[in-house]
C-alpha positions as CSV (number, residue, x, y, z in Angstrom):
1,M,-0.1,-0.1,0.0
2,S,1.3,3.6,-0.8
3,L,2.0,6.0,1.8
4,Q,-0.9,8.1,0.7
5,A,-3.4,5.2,0.7
6,T,-2.3,4.4,4.3
7,L,-3.0,8.0,5.2
8,D,-6.3,8.1,3.5
9,A,-7.4,4.9,5.3
10,Y,-6.4,6.4,8.6
11,R,-8.0,9.6,8.0
12,A,-11.4,7.8,6.9
13,N,-11.4,5.8,10.1
14,F,-10.7,8.8,12.3
15,E,-13.4,10.9,10.7
16,A,-16.1,8.1,10.7
17,N,-15.3,6.4,14.0
18,V,-13.3,8.6,16.3
19,A,-13.8,12.2,16.0
20,P,-17.3,13.7,16.3
21,P,-18.7,15.7,13.3
22,D,-18.2,19.0,14.8
23,V,-14.5,18.3,15.5
24,V,-14.1,17.1,12.1
25,A,-15.6,20.3,10.8
26,V,-13.3,22.5,12.7
27,M,-10.1,20.4,11.6
28,R,-11.3,20.6,8.0
29,R,-12.0,24.4,8.2
30,V,-8.6,25.2,9.6
31,T,-6.9,23.2,7.0
32,A,-8.8,24.9,4.3
33,D,-8.1,28.2,6.0
34,L,-4.3,27.5,5.9
35,V,-4.5,26.5,2.2
36,A,-6.4,29.7,1.4
37,T,-3.6,31.8,2.9
38,G,-1.3,30.8,0.3
39,Q,1.6,30.4,2.7
40,A,2.6,27.0,1.2
41,E,3.2,28.7,-2.2
42,R,5.3,31.4,-0.4
43,A,7.5,28.8,1.3
44,L,10.9,28.1,0.0
45,K,11.0,26.1,-3.2
46,A,13.3,24.5,-5.7
47,G,15.9,27.0,-6.7
48,D,16.0,28.8,-3.5
49,R,18.9,28.8,-1.2
50,A,18.2,26.7,1.9
51,P,18.8,28.4,5.2
52,A,21.9,27.3,7.2
53,F,21.1,25.8,10.6
54,S,22.7,24.2,13.6
55,L,20.2,22.1,15.9
56,A,20.6,19.6,18.6
57,D,19.8,15.9,18.0
58,P,18.0,14.0,20.7
59,D,21.2,13.3,22.6
60,G,22.1,16.8,22.6
61,A,24.9,16.8,19.9
62,T,24.9,19.7,17.6
63,V,24.2,18.9,14.0
64,S,24.9,21.5,11.1
65,S,23.4,21.8,7.8
66,A,27.0,22.6,6.8
67,D,28.5,19.4,8.0
68,L,25.6,17.4,6.6
69,L,26.0,19.0,3.1
70,A,29.7,18.4,3.2
71,Q,28.9,14.6,3.1
72,G,26.4,14.9,0.2
73,P,22.9,16.1,-0.6
74,L,20.5,16.2,2.2
75,V,16.9,15.1,2.3
76,L,15.1,17.2,5.1
77,T,11.6,16.5,6.3
78,F,9.6,18.6,8.7
79,Y,8.0,16.6,11.3
80,R,5.0,17.9,13.5
81,G,5.7,15.5,16.3
82,V,5.4,12.1,18.0
83,W,1.7,12.7,18.7
84,C,0.7,12.9,15.0
85,P,-0.1,9.7,13.4
86,Y,0.1,11.0,9.9
87,C,3.5,12.1,10.5
88,N,4.6,8.9,12.0
89,F,3.4,6.9,9.0
90,D,5.5,9.4,6.9
91,L,8.5,8.9,8.9
92,A,8.1,5.1,8.6
93,A,7.9,5.4,4.8
94,L,11.0,7.4,4.8
95,E,12.8,4.9,7.0
96,A,11.8,2.1,4.6
97,A,13.2,4.3,1.8
98,R,16.3,5.3,3.6
99,G,18.4,2.6,2.2
100,E,17.7,3.9,-1.4
101,I,18.2,7.5,-0.3
102,E,21.5,6.7,1.2
103,A,22.5,4.6,-1.8
104,R,22.2,7.7,-3.8
105,G,24.7,9.5,-1.7
106,A,22.2,11.5,0.3
107,R,21.5,12.0,4.2
108,L,18.1,11.9,5.8
109,V,17.2,14.3,8.7
110,A,14.0,15.2,10.2
111,V,13.3,18.5,12.0
112,S,10.6,18.9,14.7
113,P,9.7,21.5,17.1
114,Q,9.1,18.9,19.9
115,T,11.4,18.3,22.9
116,P,14.4,16.0,22.6
117,A,12.5,13.5,24.9
118,N,9.8,13.2,22.4
119,S,12.2,12.9,19.6
120,R,14.0,10.0,21.3
121,K,10.5,8.4,21.8
122,A,9.6,8.8,18.2
123,Q,13.1,7.4,17.0
124,R,12.7,4.4,19.4
125,T,9.1,3.6,18.6
126,G,9.6,4.0,14.9
127,K,13.0,2.2,14.9
128,L,14.3,5.2,12.9
129,G,17.9,5.1,11.5
130,F,18.0,8.9,11.0
131,P,18.0,11.7,13.5
132,I,15.2,14.0,14.6
133,L,16.6,17.5,15.3
134,S,15.1,19.9,17.8
135,D,13.8,23.2,16.2
136,T,12.7,24.6,19.5
137,G,10.3,27.5,18.9
138,G,10.3,26.7,15.0
139,A,12.9,29.2,13.9
140,V,14.2,27.0,11.1
141,A,10.7,26.2,10.0
142,A,10.1,30.0,10.0
143,A,13.2,30.5,8.0
144,F,11.7,27.9,5.3
145,G,8.4,29.8,5.4
146,L,6.6,26.8,7.1
147,R,5.6,27.8,10.6
148,W,2.0,28.7,11.2
149,S,-0.1,29.3,14.5
150,F,-3.2,27.4,15.8
151,P,-6.6,29.2,16.2
152,E,-8.2,28.9,19.6
153,D,-10.9,26.5,18.6
154,L,-8.2,24.0,17.3
155,K,-6.1,24.4,20.4
156,R,-9.1,23.4,22.4
157,I,-9.7,20.2,20.2
158,Y,-6.0,19.1,20.4
159,T,-6.0,19.6,24.1
160,G,-9.0,17.3,24.4
161,F,-7.3,14.7,22.5
162,G,-4.4,15.0,25.1
163,V,-2.1,16.8,22.6
164,D,-1.0,19.9,24.5
165,L,1.7,21.4,22.2
166,A,2.9,23.8,25.0
167,V,3.9,20.6,26.8
168,F,5.2,18.4,23.8
169,N,7.1,21.4,22.5
170,D,8.1,23.0,25.8
171,D,6.9,26.2,23.9
172,T,3.7,28.2,24.6
173,S,3.5,29.6,21.0
174,W,1.2,26.8,19.6
175,T,3.0,26.8,16.3
176,L,3.9,23.9,14.0
177,P,5.5,23.5,10.7
178,M,3.4,22.7,7.6
179,P,4.7,19.3,6.6
180,A,7.4,19.6,4.1
181,R,10.2,17.6,2.4
182,Y,13.2,19.1,0.7
183,A,16.2,17.6,-1.2
184,I,19.1,20.2,-0.9
185,G,22.2,19.8,-3.1
186,R,25.7,20.2,-1.7
187,D,25.8,23.8,-2.9
188,G,23.0,24.6,-0.5
189,V,20.4,25.1,-3.3
190,I,17.0,23.4,-3.0
191,A,16.7,20.9,-5.6
192,Y,13.2,19.4,-4.6
193,A,10.5,20.8,-2.5
194,E,7.2,19.6,-1.5
195,V,5.1,21.7,1.0
196,N,1.5,20.8,1.8
197,P,-0.8,22.7,4.3
198,D,-2.9,19.7,4.4
199,Y,-1.2,17.4,6.8
200,T,-3.1,14.3,5.7
201,R,-1.3,14.7,2.2
202,R,2.3,13.4,1.9
203,P,4.4,12.7,-1.1
204,E,5.8,9.2,-1.7
205,P,9.5,8.8,-0.8
206,S,10.2,7.6,-4.2
207,D,9.3,10.9,-5.6
208,L,12.7,12.0,-4.3
209,F,14.8,9.5,-6.2
210,P,14.9,11.3,-9.7
211,T,16.1,14.4,-8.0
212,L,18.8,12.5,-6.0
213,D,19.9,10.6,-9.1
214,R,20.2,14.1,-11.0
215,L,22.3,15.5,-7.9
216,R,24.6,12.3,-7.9
217,R,25.2,12.7,-11.7
218,A,26.0,16.3,-11.2
219,T,28.5,15.5,-8.4
220,A,30.1,12.6,-10.4
221,A,30.7,15.1,-13.5
């Protein structure tokens, strides 16, 4: 089953059997409102230069984009958090594709506003072989044009489901990145970008492969 088919099946069950209709209506409205802002179209895209960053991994070690790019192209995925099932399916699909990504000379890294403890939990639960870096406060997400703020009614819904972002992220801003996936060449220029304000929609990991193949050929030349 494709990643998107998995996400569609999860969403159908959630909306039919878990969330009451008024909750579903608010969640759909907030997504539609975010789409309507056009923020996703203004986020960084292919051809733009990626912002440099240095972030801590779950064990507290500093990881810089410069060091990662010195080793090869970088696949960067923005991850909302361990509480998000859609995001966890996404990371699982990326982990399944990690061997093919690395065979093309690229490194895979996730960036999340959640606390390091939650990132350790996500890595352990998902048996992930790539790091989740801590973007506390979402500064890196903002630099990519991805950070957005929750409206009050959605805050109440998430809190009702036990998802208090102030606790998960150790940050009271109630902001998240839009889900996004980038492939960045060693020159720091974005070669592939997929940004979707609808968190239930994700590209297949294999969509990256043609871009990574092109970057590898360019490096070899």
